[in-house]
C-alpha positions as a printed NumPy array, in Angstrom:
array([[ 26.867,  32.455,  11.925],
       [ 28.566,  29.082,  12.393],
       [ 26.648,  26.454,  14.311],
       [ 26.1  ,  22.73 ,  14.396],
       [ 23.33 ,  20.84 ,  16.134],
       [ 24.977,  17.465,  15.587],
       [ 25.818,  15.603,  18.783],
       [ 26.111,  12.049,  20.031],
       [ 23.109,  10.232,  21.463],
       [ 24.818,  10.149,  24.875],
       [ 25.218,  13.939,  24.865],
       [ 21.716,  14.556,  23.504],
       [ 19.959,  12.597,  26.252],
       [ 21.841,  14.618,  28.899],
       [ 19.458,  17.432,  27.924],
       [ 16.631,  15.468,  29.592],
       [ 16.118,  16.596,  33.195],
       [ 14.545,  14.904,  36.198],
       [ 10.76 ,  15.246,  36.158],
       [ 10.536,  16.161,  32.466],
       [  7.534,  15.288,  30.316],
       [  8.924,  13.467,  27.284],
       [  6.947,  12.657,  24.15 ],
       [  8.071,   9.706,  22.038],
       [  7.212,   8.94 ,  18.431],
       [  6.945,   5.521,  16.84 ],
       [  4.804,   2.593,  15.849],
       [  5.084,  -1.136,  16.415],
       [  7.911,  -2.938,  14.677],
       [ 10.266,   0.038,  14.856],
       [  8.271,   2.37 ,  12.621],
       [  9.798,   5.862,  12.99 ],
       [ 11.337,   4.832,  16.307],
       [ 14.548,   6.596,  17.414],
       [ 15.879,   3.316,  18.816],
       [ 19.515,   4.439,  19.144],
       [ 18.461,   7.444,  21.24 ],
       [ 16.023,   5.401,  23.334],
       [ 18.87 ,   3.025,  24.188],
       [ 20.993,   5.98 ,  25.246],
       [ 18.304,   7.109,  27.719],
       [ 18.201,   3.63 ,  29.264],
       [ 22.007,   3.404,  29.369],
       [ 22.358,   6.777,  31.082],
       [ 19.771,   5.907,  33.71 ],
       [ 21.263,   2.503,  34.502],
       [ 24.77 ,   4.016,  34.789],
       [ 23.977,   7.278,  36.599],
       [ 20.419,   7.078,  37.944],
       [ 19.385,  10.068,  35.823],
       [ 17.019,  11.25 ,  34.561],
       [ 14.366,  10.282,  37.103],
       [ 10.589,  10.499,  37.443],
       [  9.797,  11.199,  33.805],
       [  6.296,  11.486,  32.393],
       [  6.331,   9.679,  29.042],
       [  3.668,  10.36 ,  26.426],
       [  3.182,   8.341,  23.24 ],
       [  0.293,   8.027,  20.802],
       [  0.892,   4.621,  19.209],
       [  2.424,   1.423,  20.532],
       [  6.234,   1.504,  20.479],
       [  8.383,  -1.611,  20.754],
       [  8.886,  -5.223,  19.753],
       [  7.219,  -6.948,  22.742],
       [ 10.744,  -7.759,  23.983],
       [ 13.493,  -5.168,  24.527],
       [ 13.04 ,  -2.222,  22.179],
       [ 10.806,   0.846,  22.174],
       [  9.042,   1.644,  25.438],
       [ 10.84 ,  -1.283,  27.048],
       [ 13.929,   0.977,  27.292],
       [ 11.953,   3.248,  29.616],
       [ 10.506,   0.459,  31.758],
       [ 12.829,   0.95 ,  34.729],
       [ 11.635,   1.781,  38.232],
       [ 12.632,   5.348,  38.978],
       [ 13.177,   6.381,  35.372],
       [  9.463,   6.825,  34.701],
       [  6.771,   7.823,  37.166],
       [  3.876,   8.288,  34.725],
       [  2.961,   7.005,  31.267],
       [  0.205,   8.431,  29.062],
       [  0.064,   5.994,  26.17 ],
       [ -2.315,   5.12 ,  23.389],
       [ -1.236,   1.482,  23.006],
       [  0.808,  -0.668,  25.401],
       [  1.103,  -4.243,  24.096],
       [  4.47 ,  -3.632,  22.447],
       [  6.011,  -3.214,  25.914],
       [  5.173,  -6.083,  28.29 ],
       [  7.568,  -4.613,  30.859],
       [  5.628,  -1.357,  31.008],
       [  2.351,  -3.273,  31.195],
       [  3.688,  -5.129,  34.243],
       [  4.794,  -1.878,  35.885],
       [  1.278,  -0.488,  35.402],
       [ -0.336,  -3.643,  36.787],
       [  1.998,  -3.637,  39.812],
       [  1.292,   0.078,  40.553],
       [  4.928,   1.042,  39.966],
       [  3.887,   3.886,  37.653],
       [  0.833,   6.066,  37.133],
       [ -0.812,   4.548,  34.049],
       [ -3.136,   6.456,  31.73 ],
       [ -4.543,   5.615,  28.315],
       [ -5.906,   8.155,  25.84 ],
       [ -6.973,   7.443,  22.24 ],
       [ -4.031,   7.65 ,  19.841],
       [ -5.685,  10.192,  17.586],
       [ -6.534,  12.424,  20.536],
       [ -2.903,  12.305,  21.72 ],
       [ -1.65 ,  13.309,  18.266],
       [ -4.203,  16.098,  17.966],
       [ -3.476,  17.241,  21.525],
       [  0.171,  17.802,  20.563],
       [ -1.067,  20.195,  17.894],
       [ -3.239,  22.058,  20.421],
       [ -0.325,  22.291,  22.865],
       [  1.896,  23.613,  20.088],
       [ -0.723,  26.197,  19.195],
       [ -0.96 ,  27.437,  22.768],
       [ -4.588,  26.356,  23.113],
       [ -6.17 ,  24.935,  26.281],
       [ -6.597,  21.459,  24.889],
       [ -8.493,  19.244,  22.47 ],
       [-12.294,  19.431,  22.399],
       [-13.826,  16.402,  20.706],
       [-16.621,  13.86 ,  20.837],
       [-14.106,  10.999,  20.58 ],
       [-14.213,   8.945,  23.779],
       [-17.706,   9.861,  24.971],
       [-19.331,   6.904,  26.705],
       [-16.055,   4.982,  26.947],
       [-13.433,   4.414,  29.632],
       [-11.761,   7.773,  28.866],
       [-14.994,   9.577,  29.723],
       [-14.442,  10.934,  33.276],
       [-17.885,   9.619,  34.23 ],
       [-16.243,   6.212,  33.856],
       [-12.474,   5.908,  34.43 ],
       [-11.234,   9.087,  32.743],
       [ -8.428,   7.102,  31.104],
       [ -6.974,   6.034,  34.48 ],
       [ -5.721,   2.472,  34.247],
       [ -4.566,   1.819,  37.818],
       [ -4.994,   3.123,  41.363],
       [ -1.817,   5.213,  41.179],
       [ -3.315,   7.373,  38.425],
       [ -5.064,  10.227,  40.24 ],
       [ -5.004,  13.276,  37.955],
       [ -8.036,  14.209,  35.86 ],
       [ -6.69 ,  14.537,  32.313],
       [-10.151,  14.737,  30.706],
       [-13.319,  16.69 ,  31.538],
       [-16.846,  16.737,  30.092],
       [-17.825,  20.072,  28.54 ],
       [-20.971,  21.589,  27.064],
       [-20.141,  23.823,  24.089],
       [-22.93 ,  25.274,  21.97 ],
       [-25.346,  22.755,  23.395],
       [-23.075,  19.883,  22.389],
       [-21.461,  17.47 ,  24.842],
       [-17.72 ,  17.075,  24.269],
       [-14.633,  15.82 ,  26.053],
       [-11.848,  18.248,  26.924],
       [ -8.404,  16.632,  26.77 ],
       [ -6.347,  19.147,  28.73 ],
       [ -3.101,  20.645,  27.456],
       [  0.132,  20.259,  29.432],
       [  3.713,  21.343,  28.621],
       [  6.034,  18.979,  26.762],
       [  9.66 ,  19.385,  27.88 ],
       [ 11.341,  17.01 ,  25.433],
       [ 10.332,  15.332,  22.178],
       [ 12.428,  12.593,  20.564],
       [ 11.705,  12.241,  16.844],
       [ 13.248,  10.459,  13.871],
       [ 13.893,  11.296,  10.232],
       [ 16.039,  10.144,   7.336],
       [ 18.345,  13.112,   6.721],
       [ 19.426,  16.022,   8.898],
       [ 21.75 ,  18.987,   8.491],
       [ 23.765,  21.042,  10.962],
       [ 20.969,  23.626,  11.146],
       [ 18.567,  20.927,  12.36 ],
       [ 16.408,  20.615,   9.236],
       [ 14.953,  17.108,   9.135],
       [ 13.782,  15.207,   6.048],
       [ 11.647,  12.094,   6.32 ],
       [ 11.799,  11.118,   2.656],
       [ 12.918,   7.545,   3.335],
       [ 10.556,   6.847,   6.247],
       [  7.475,   4.647,   5.987],
       [  5.102,   7.176,   7.622],
       [  4.948,  10.722,   8.98 ],
       [  2.979,   9.948,  12.154],
       [  2.879,  12.811,  14.667],
       [  6.504,  13.918,  14.255],
       [  5.873,  17.575,  13.447],
       [  2.999,  18.05 ,  15.915],
       [  5.027,  16.589,  18.811],
       [  8.112,  18.638,  17.9  ],
       [  5.996,  21.785,  17.755],
       [  4.469,  20.982,  21.16 ],
       [  7.897,  20.698,  22.786],
       [  9.39 ,  23.778,  21.145],
       [  6.429,  26.034,  21.924],
       [  6.346,  24.717,  25.501],
       [  9.894,  26.02 ,  25.899],
       [ 11.279,  22.496,  25.65 ],
       [ 13.77 ,  20.773,  23.384],
       [ 13.546,  18.565,  20.304],
       [ 16.026,  15.726,  19.739],
       [ 15.991,  14.349,  16.198],
       [ 17.651,  11.094,  15.203],
       [ 18.536,  10.561,  11.517],
       [ 20.394,   7.974,   9.507],
       [ 22.376,  10.376,   7.327],
       [ 23.971,  13.775,   7.912],
       [ 23.874,  16.122,   4.914],
       [ 25.253,  19.562,   4.101],
       [ 23.329,  22.699,   4.995],
       [ 21.131,  23.898,   2.1  ],
       [ 21.313,  20.491,   0.373],
       [ 17.809,  19.368,   1.353],
       [ 14.981,  20.46 ,  -0.966],
       [ 12.604,  22.691,   0.967],
       [  9.628,  20.409,   0.308],
       [ 11.559,  17.456,   1.739],
       [ 11.999,  19.143,   5.128],
       [  9.189,  17.939,   7.399],
       [ 10.605,  19.514,  10.585],
       [ 12.419,  22.866,  10.192],
       [ 15.665,  23.511,  12.007],
       [ 14.067,  26.414,  13.881],
       [ 12.391,  23.96 ,  16.251],
       [ 15.14 ,  21.294,  16.472],
       [ 17.819,  21.461,  19.188],
       [ 19.92 ,  18.339,  18.66 ],
       [ 20.543,  15.99 ,  15.724],
       [ 21.799,  12.473,  16.459],
       [ 23.175,  10.415,  13.566],
       [ 22.739,   6.638,  13.606],
       [ 24.124,   5.166,  10.359],
       [ 22.651,   1.764,  11.337],
       [ 19.095,   3.123,  11.49 ],
       [ 16.557,   0.977,   9.612],
       [ 12.925,   1.538,   8.626],
       [ 12.003,  -1.203,  11.103],
       [ 13.861,  -3.55 ,  13.418],
       [ 14.499,  -6.184,  10.795],
       [ 13.868,  -4.628,   7.367],
       [ 16.525,  -2.669,   5.438],
       [ 15.745,   0.461,   3.49 ],
       [ 13.078,  -0.199,   0.849],
       [ 11.859,   2.696,  -1.35 ],
       [  8.509,   0.954,  -1.898],
       [  7.807,   1.245,   1.849],
       [  8.689,   4.941,   1.975],
       [  6.539,   5.68 ,  -1.066],
       [  9.493,   6.941,  -3.111],
       [  8.64 ,   4.506,  -5.859],
       [  6.17 ,   1.753,  -6.596],
       [  7.168,  -1.816,  -7.143],
       [  5.757,  -5.304,  -7.489],
       [  3.906,  -6.545,  -4.431],
       [  5.169,  -9.957,  -3.308],
       [  2.292, -12.3  ,  -2.543],
       [  2.429, -14.668,   0.398],
       [  1.082, -18.178,  -0.1  ],
       [ -2.628, -18.378,   0.789],
       [ -3.345, -19.405,   4.357],
       [ -5.094, -22.743,   4.878],
       [ -8.717, -22.55 ,   5.895],
       [ -8.851, -21.992,   9.639],
       [-10.7  , -19.86 ,  12.144],
       [ -8.963, -16.596,  11.262],
       [ -9.308, -17.2  ,   7.531],
       [-12.991, -18.052,   7.855],
       [-13.716, -14.897,   9.849],
       [-11.783, -12.768,   7.354],
       [-13.695, -14.344,   4.449],
       [-17.034, -13.501,   6.01 ],
       [-15.901,  -9.985,   6.926],
       [-14.679,  -9.469,   3.353],
       [-18.307,  -9.801,   2.21 ],
       [-19.007,  -6.417,   3.861],
       [-16.81 ,  -4.57 ,   1.35 ],
       [-18.334,  -2.43 ,  -1.368],
       [-16.684,  -0.73 ,  -4.309],
       [-15.433,   2.802,  -3.76 ],
       [-15.643,   2.606,   0.038],
       [-13.105,   4.442,   2.203],
       [-11.93 ,   1.757,   4.606],
       [ -9.598,   1.152,   7.529],
       [ -7.986,  -2.098,   8.618],
       [ -7.035,  -2.6  ,  12.249],
       [ -4.468,  -4.957,  13.699],
       [ -5.526,  -8.59 ,  14.211],
       [ -7.981, -10.599,  12.143],
       [ -8.938,  -7.469,  10.222],
       [ -5.476,  -7.683,   8.646],
       [ -6.664, -10.893,   6.995],
       [ -9.222,  -8.904,   5.025],
       [ -6.465,  -6.557,   3.839],
       [ -4.425,  -9.568,   2.745],
       [ -7.38 , -10.952,   0.783],
       [ -7.804,  -7.611,  -0.993],
       [ -4.113,  -7.609,  -1.958],
       [ -4.032, -11.29 ,  -2.969],
       [ -7.038, -10.82 ,  -5.226],
       [ -5.538,  -7.727,  -6.87 ],
       [ -8.421,  -5.565,  -5.682],
       [ -6.52 ,  -2.716,  -4.025],
       [ -7.825,  -0.246,  -6.619],
       [-11.465,  -1.086,  -5.801],
       [-11.332,   0.674,  -2.42 ],
       [ -9.663,   3.612,  -0.71 ],
       [ -7.548,   1.888,   1.932],
       [ -6.311,   3.852,   4.933],
       [ -4.481,   3.194,   8.181],
       [ -4.258,   5.572,  11.115],
       [ -0.54 ,   6.138,  10.577],
       [ -1.513,   8.492,   7.741],
       [ -1.023,   6.059,   4.861],
       [ -3.386,   5.519,   1.938],
       [ -3.48 ,   2.661,  -0.56 ],
       [ -0.812,   0.1  ,  -1.278],
       [ -0.47 ,  -3.372,   0.183],
       [ -0.674,  -3.336,   3.966],
       [  1.878,  -5.332,   5.942],
       [  0.71 ,  -7.347,   8.931],
       [  1.883,  -8.66 ,  12.284],
       [  4.963,  -6.914,  13.673],
       [  5.019,  -4.76 ,  10.521],
       [  1.483,  -3.417,  10.953],
       [  1.62 ,   0.283,  10.064],
       [  3.783,  -0.237,   6.975],
       [  2.397,  -0.324,   3.441],
       [  4.17 ,  -1.314,   0.246],
       [  3.709,   1.087,  -2.684],
       [  1.26 ,   3.439,  -0.919],
       [ -0.587,   6.087,  -2.908],
       [ -0.338,   8.881,  -0.305],
       [  1.102,   9.729,   3.102],
       [ -0.182,  12.505,   5.337],
       [  0.528,  13.478,   8.937],
       [ -1.119,  11.419,  11.662],
       [ -3.115,  14.28 ,  13.273],
       [ -4.63 ,  15.114,   9.891],
       [ -5.532,  11.473,   9.307],
       [ -7.367,  11.408,  12.623],
       [ -9.145,  14.647,  11.668],
       [-10.413,  12.782,   8.623],
       [-11.632,   9.912,  10.787],
       [-13.198,  12.102,  13.489],
       [-15.113,  14.073,  10.892],
       [-16.78 ,  10.942,   9.508],
       [-14.597,  10.272,   6.469],
       [-14.566,   6.496,   6.907],
       [-17.264,   4.339,   5.346],
       [-16.094,   1.027,   6.777],
       [-13.625,  -0.249,   9.365],
       [-12.438,  -3.786,  10.096],
       [-11.403,  -4.084,  13.757],
       [-10.904,  -6.759,  16.378],
       [-12.666,  -7.245,  19.702],
       [-11.586,  -8.663,  23.05 ],
       [-14.95 ,  -8.649,  24.819],
       [-18.502,  -7.929,  23.644],
       [-21.573,  -7.391,  25.809],
       [-25.35 ,  -7.27 ,  25.39 ],
       [-25.384,  -3.509,  24.767],
       [-22.927,  -3.832,  21.893],
       [-20.057,  -2.437,  23.968],
       [-16.592,  -3.672,  23.006],
       [-13.464,  -3.906,  25.134],
       [ -9.987,  -4.046,  23.629],
       [ -8.207,  -1.699,  26.055],
       [ -7.913,  -3.669,  29.315],
       [ -7.957,  -7.449,  29.302],
       [ -7.223,  -9.765,  32.191],
       [ -6.165,  -6.788,  34.299],
       [ -3.426,  -5.773,  31.841],
       [ -3.327,  -2.319,  30.285],
       [ -3.611,  -2.792,  26.526],
       [ -4.796,   0.557,  25.176],
       [ -6.864,   1.053,  22.046],
       [ -4.329,   2.689,  19.75 ],
       [ -6.411,   4.263,  16.999],
       [ -9.324,   1.895,  17.64 ],
       [-11.547,   4.434,  19.421],
       [-10.978,   7.257,  16.939],
       [-11.838,   4.847,  14.107],
       [-14.64 ,   2.734,  15.594],
       [-16.581,   5.665,  16.994],
       [-16.579,   7.532,  13.682],
       [-16.766,   4.956,  10.887],
       [-20.254,   4.674,   9.415],
       [-20.085,   0.89 ,   9.731],
       [-17.7  ,  -1.234,  11.783],
       [-17.033,  -4.905,  11.105],
       [-15.689,  -6.401,  14.332],
       [-13.724,  -9.587,  13.687],
       [-12.891, -12.057,  16.431],
       [-13.108, -15.611,  17.687],
       [-16.256, -16.574,  19.593],
       [-14.243, -17.578,  22.673],
       [-10.573, -18.093,  23.488],
       [ -7.973, -20.05 ,  25.47 ],
       [ -8.126, -23.731,  24.668],
       [-10.911, -23.635,  22.078],
       [-10.776, -26.431,  19.506],
       [-12.813, -26.056,  16.331],
       [-12.872, -28.105,  13.141],
       [-13.689, -26.326,   9.887],
       [-14.563, -28.253,   6.744],
       [-16.85 , -28.064,   3.74 ],
       [-19.6  , -29.253,   6.092],
       [-19.208, -26.197,   8.274],
       [-17.947, -25.777,  11.834],
       [-17.755, -28.372,  14.596],
       [-16.853, -27.3  ,  18.144],
       [-14.765, -30.033,  19.755],
       [-13.897, -28.013,  22.855],
       [-15.205, -24.66 ,  24.052],
       [-12.677, -22.036,  25.081],
       [-12.037, -21.45 ,  28.769],
       [-12.461, -17.677,  28.395],
       [-15.772, -16.265,  27.191],
       [-15.641, -13.167,  25.027],
       [-19.398, -12.536,  24.846],
       [-19.929, -11.38 ,  28.4  ],
       [-22.666,  -9.745,  30.449],
       [-20.627,  -6.592,  30.979],
       [-17.236,  -5.761,  29.467],
       [-14.31 ,  -5.029,  31.791],
       [-13.872,  -1.651,  30.125],
       [-15.835,   0.146,  27.396],
       [-13.605,   0.959,  24.431],
       [-16.488,   1.15 ,  21.944],
       [-19.921,   2.26 ,  23.083],
       [-22.827,   0.592,  21.293],
       [-25.156,   3.272,  22.626],
       [-23.022,   6.08 ,  21.208],
       [-22.845,   4.297,  17.837],
       [-26.634,   4.042,  17.617],
       [-26.97 ,   7.647,  18.735],
       [-24.769,   8.739,  15.826],
       [-26.681,   6.594,  13.347],
       [-23.812,   4.19 ,  12.76 ],
       [-23.986,   0.41 ,  12.397],
       [-21.882,  -2.51 ,  13.568],
       [-21.638,  -6.207,  12.775],
       [-19.725,  -8.801,  14.81 ],
       [-18.235, -11.689,  12.838],
       [-17.044, -14.869,  14.545],
       [-16.355, -18.376,  13.234],
       [-19.653, -19.649,  14.684],
       [-22.068, -16.789,  14.242],
       [-22.644, -13.228,  13.073],
       [-24.384, -10.602,  15.218],
       [-25.779,  -7.18 ,  14.27 ],
       [-26.121,  -4.192,  16.599],
       [-29.665,  -2.798,  16.725],
       [-31.587,  -0.431,  18.984],
       [-33.301,  -3.485,  20.513],
       [-29.998,  -5.222,  21.278],
       [-27.657,  -7.687,  19.566],
       [-29.359,  -9.859,  16.966],
       [-28.013, -13.259,  15.958],
       [-28.275, -12.907,  12.177],
       [-26.204, -15.829,  10.836],
       [-25.027, -19.201,  12.094],
       [-22.293, -21.376,  10.593],
       [-23.405, -24.714,   9.145],
       [-22.829, -27.486,  11.689],
       [-23.309, -25.197,  14.691],
       [-26.042, -25.913,  17.243],
       [-27.557, -22.583,  18.243],
       [-28.422, -23.614,  21.787],
       [-25.348, -25.605,  22.842],
       [-22.615, -23.951,  20.753],
       [-23.762, -20.321,  20.959],
       [-26.426, -19.417,  23.511],
       [-25.062, -21.588,  26.318],
       [-21.58 , -20.186,  25.69 ],
       [-22.675, -16.548,  26.12 ],
       [-23.347, -14.586,  29.304],
       [-26.37 , -12.831,  27.797],
       [-29.241, -13.718,  25.503],
       [-29.209, -12.113,  22.047],
       [-32.302, -11.686,  19.93 ],
       [-32.694, -14.81 ,  17.798],
       [-34.794, -14.936,  14.61 ],
       [-36.408, -18.3  ,  13.97 ],
       [-34.489, -19.672,  12.311],
       [-31.342, -17.516,  11.875],
       [-29.8  , -17.543,   8.408],
       [-26.951, -19.895,   7.56 ],
       [-23.549, -18.45 ,   6.684],
       [-22.796, -18.934,   2.983],
       [-21.391, -22.429,   2.4  ],
       [-18.903, -21.027,  -0.141],
       [-16.976, -19.607,   2.812],
       [-16.059, -23.139,   3.896],
       [-14.442, -24.298,   0.655],
       [-10.676, -24.509,   1.14 ]])
C-alpha cells in the first residue's frame, strides 16, 4: 500500500475545525515547540478567520514572552478557552485572560500531562491528591482564573476513605507535536530533541478521542530507516507530518548533541555572579543540600543553586531532576530553563510526574511570589495576572522538604550586601509576606498533614514552617528584626529570642 503523510504546514492546519480542542506541546524557550506549525495556524486565522473558538490545552509554558509559542494563538476569535499549566511565556494570552476575552483555566502541569494519558486510555479522568487545599480545589477556585471560566473541570472525591481530586477527561480533537525525524508512514523519532515531555501521551489522547495528530519534524527519512527504539510516536497514531528544515532545539540555539543526550561533552562554566541578593539567597539555600538526595530545581532563584552545583563540580553528589523528564547534567537557566547539558537520563513527562506525586523527591528548590502566616505560597496569580504554577504544585506538594527562595519584598527595594551583612536602604513597595495570599498554590496545612517540611530563604531572614506557624529562625547580620523584618510583614511570625544569625561566610564575595 502506497501512502505518504507528508504535507505542508498550511495544509496540515486546515485539518483543525472550528470549536476543536487542541493540545499543544512545548516548554519555554522553544523546547519541543512546533513553531512552524503554530505560525501556520495564526496565518490561516488572520487570512481566513478560521479556525474559530478553539479550546487550547497545554501543560507547560510555551513561548518567548514576545511573539512565539502561545502568542500565535492569542487572537480574539481564534481561541475561546485556554487550559494551561503556565502562562508567563505569553503576555498576550495573559492580557486576554485578564480582560475576559477568553475563558481562562489553570491546572497543574503534571496533572495535565497525566490527564492526557487517562484520556488516551479511555478512563474517566485523573484521580490524585495533587492540588488539594489549593486554588484548583473546587472548594476554592477550581482552577478558574477569571469570571468567564464557568465549567467545573475538577471535583472532590472520596475513594476508599481517601480524599482526592478528580480531573475530568474530555476529548482532544487535535494534538500538535514535534520530533526530529519522520517518515512517510508517520513514525516520529525524537532522538535529537532536548526532552520527551508529554508528546506520546498527548498524541495518544487525540488519536483515541477520534482526533488527529500533526507532527512537525526537521528531517524527512525513508520508511523503515528509523530504528524501532528511536520511534517515540508510532505512525499508527500520526495523521500528518510537517517538515521544517529550519527547526532548532530552541529559538536561538542550533542542534547540540549534548543537549539531546546523544553524547556527553564538557560543560562550559559561566563567570561567577557578583555577590547580590539572588546570589546570597542561593548560597543560603545551597546549605540545605545533602549528599545522595533526589532534588528538583525550579525556575527563578532556585536556578542559582543549580548553577552553584555545576560550578563547584558537584553534579555527581546529587540526583538532579527537572519536571521535563530530565535527570542529571548541567541545568540551563533563564529562557533555556528545561534544557540540560549532558543529562544522564530522559523519561516521559507523565512518568516524571508519577515519580514526584509518589514521593520520590527528597528536596526541591522553588520560588515564591507571596507567603502568608499559614505557610501558604502563591506563584499562580500575581497582581491580577494569570501566571500558572507549571510543575510547581506537583513538586512542592510532594517533595519531603521544600526550600522556597525569594526576595523579602519587591518593586523598588534597595539593599546593600557586604562582608558586614545586609543593609536595607529602601524597602520595596510590594510586600511579599502578606496576611493572606491572593491564591493558594502551595498549602502549608497540607504539607504539615503529609509530614513534609518547608523553609523560606530570603536575603534578610529565614523562616521555617511549623505546626504552630512560621518561625523566624535566622536573621542576616546588619538586619534590625523589628524595623527591617517585622514592620515589613503583614503578620507576626514566631520569634525566638534572639534568632540565630545567618552564617557570615555567606557574605564573603
